[in-house]
C-alpha positions, 0 to 999 in steps of 0.5 A, spaced: 817 782 799 818 786 793 824 789 797 826 783 799 828 780 792 832 786 790 836 786 797 838 779 796 840 780 789 844 786 791 847 782 797 849 777 792 852 782 788 856 784 793 859 778 795 861 776 788 865 782 787 869 781 793 876 779 792 878 772 791 884 768 790 886 763 785 882 758 788 876 762 788 876 763 795 874 770 798 880 773 801 881 777 807 881 784 808 884 789 814 878 787 818 874 781 816 876 774 814 880 769 818 888 768 818 893 764 822 899 767 825 905 764 829 908 767 835 914 766 840 911 762 846 914 766 851 910 772 848 903 769 849 900 773 855 901 780 851 899 777 844 893 773 847 891 780 850 891 784 843 888 778 839 882 777 843 881 785 843 882 785 836 877 779 834 872 782 839 872 789 836 871 786 829 866 781 829 867 778 822 875 777 823 878 771 826 885 771 828 888 765 830 895 764 833 900 758 834 905 759 839 912 756 838 919 757 840 921 763 837 926 759 832 920 755 830 915 760 829 920 764 824 921 758 820 914 756 820 912 763 817 918 763 812 916 756 809 908 756 810 905 760 805 898 760 809 902 764 815 903 771 814 905 774 821 910 772 826 910 776 833 917 775 835 923 778 839 928 779 833 929 782 826 929 777 820 937 776 818 939 778 811 938 770 809 931 770 811 929 776 807 933 773 801 929 767 802 922 770 802 924 774 796 926 768 792 921 764 794 915 769 794 917 775 791 915 778 798 919 784 802 917 782 809 915 788 813 918 789 821 914 793 826 917 794 833 911 794 838 913 794 845 919 793 849 919 787 854 925 783 858 927 777 860 926 776 868 930 772 872 926 768 878 928 764 884 925 760 889 922 764 895 927 760 900 933 762 896 937 767 900 940 770 893 935 775 889 941 780 887 945 778 881 949 782 876 950 781 868 957 778 870 954 773 875 949 771 869 954 771 864 959 766 868 953 761 870 951 761 862 959 759 861 959 754 866 964 758 870 959 759 876 956 752 878 954 754 886 950 759 889 956 760 894 960 763 889 956 769 888 952 774 892 952 775 900 951 768 902 957 764 902 953 758 906 948 757 901 952 751 898 947 749 893 948 747 886 945 752 881 940 749 876 938 754 870 931 752 867 928 755 861 922 754 856 925 751 850 932 750 847 929 754 841 927 759 845 928 767 844 930 768 851 936 763 850 938 766 843 938 773 846 942 770 852 947 766 848 948 771 843 949 778 847 950 776 854 954 769 854 956 769 847 957 761 847 955 756 842 952 751 847 950 752 854 953 748 860 950 742 863 947 746 869 942 749 864 936 745 862 929 746 858 922 744 860 916 745 856 914 752 856 914 759 861 909 756 866 913 750 867 919 754 868 915 757 874 912 751 877 919 748 877 922 754 880 917 754 885 919 747 887 926 747 887 930 752 892 936 751 888 933 753 881 934 760 877 928 761 872 928 765 865 922 767 863 919 772 859 917 778 863 910 778 860 908 772 864 909 777 871 908 784 868 901 785 869 899 786 876 892 786 875 892 779 872 890 773 876 895 769 873 901 774 874 899 774 882 899 766 882 906 766 879 908 772 884 906 768 890 910 762 888 917 765 886 921 771 887 923 776 882 931 777 881 934 784 881 939 785 876 945 790 876 949 792 869 954 797 871 952 799 878 945 799 881 940 793 881 933 793 878 927 789 877 924 789 871 919 794 872 916 798 866 919 805 868 926 801 869 925 798 862 923 805 859 929 808 862 934 802 860 936 801 867 934 794 867 939 790 863 935 785 860 931 788 855 928 786 848 923 788 843 917 785 841 917 785 833 911 783 828 914 781 822 909 781 816 910 778 809 903 779 806 903 781 799 897 785 800 893 789 805 889 783 808 887 781 815 895 781 818 896 788 816 889 790 819 892 786 826 899 789 825 896 796 825 891 795 831 897 793 835 901 799 833 895 804 834 893 807 841 888 802 843 893 796 842 899 800 845 894 802 851 894 794 852 901 794 852 901 799 857 896 796 861 900 789 861 906 792 864 910 793 858 913 799 854 909 802 848 913 803 842 909 807 838 906 812 843 909 816 849 910 813 856 909 818 862 914 816 868 912 820 874 917 820 880 913 819 886 916 822 893 913 819 899 916 824 904 910 828 907 908 835 906 911 840 911 906 845 913 909 852 915 
C-alpha cells in the first residue's frame, strides 16, 4: 500500500503534464490519442490496410477514416479543423494552399506514398478486352458510342455504357483533365455509388465499361479481389504501342498509361497522431503493405524480376 499511493500520484502528475489544447482536452501524440481523417473512397482497400495495422501496433492510438469522393474529401479537410489528414490522388492547388494559410496559418505538407492506377473492367461476355488511350479518349468525348467502332469485333453492335463511382471522383477528375480534357462527359457515362457498385454493374451488363481504383483488384491474396476478378475482365490498355494490364511491374516501369499517385496531405500544425500515421505509411513496414497490396511503393525500392519460362538446356 505504501508504494501504491506514490504510484497514483506519479500517474496523476504524468497525465496532468501532458499537452492540452485551449479547451483543456489532452492532445494526441504521434502514437497515442484519436483522430479522424478523410480519404478518397476509391483508395479504401489500401487505406484500410494501413490504418488497421497502425492501430494494431499502437494500442493507445485510434485513427478513424471517413471515405468520400476525392473532391469532397479535400473540401472537408480544408474546412473542418478537426480533419488534419486527407489521402487522395492529387496535390493541393495554389488557391487551396492559400486558403489554409489565410484561415489557420498552416502550411500543408504533401507526401507521396504509392503509385496506383485506374483499372478498366468489362463483362466476361464482352469480346473486347484490348483498348487504347485514344479509344478511351474518344469514348469520354462522346465520339465513340458503340463497341463495333473499336477493337477487332465489328459484329459487337452494342452501345457502350461507361460507369464510374461518383461525379466528384478522383478517377473521373484525372481522366477528364489528362485524357479527354473535357468539361463534361457524354450521356454514355454515368455514376453509381462506389467502386463496389461499379464492379456489380459491369458483372451484370455485357455492354458496360467500368472505371475503378486499381486498389480493389490488385491484392491477389485478398478474398474481395478474387470475388471481383471472378465477375469481370480487366482491360489491357495501350499508350503508343503494346497493351498492358495494370500489374505492379508495369506500373513501376511506366508501361501502363493510367497511373496515379497516392498522396497524404497533412495540415497538422504540430507533431500529432496524423504526423505519426503519415510517418508509418512511408516507413518500411507501411511500404511493405503497399507492396503486398499490388501497388508500387514510393519511399522504398522495388525489385523487378524478369522470369524466363524456357527450360534449362542440359549439355
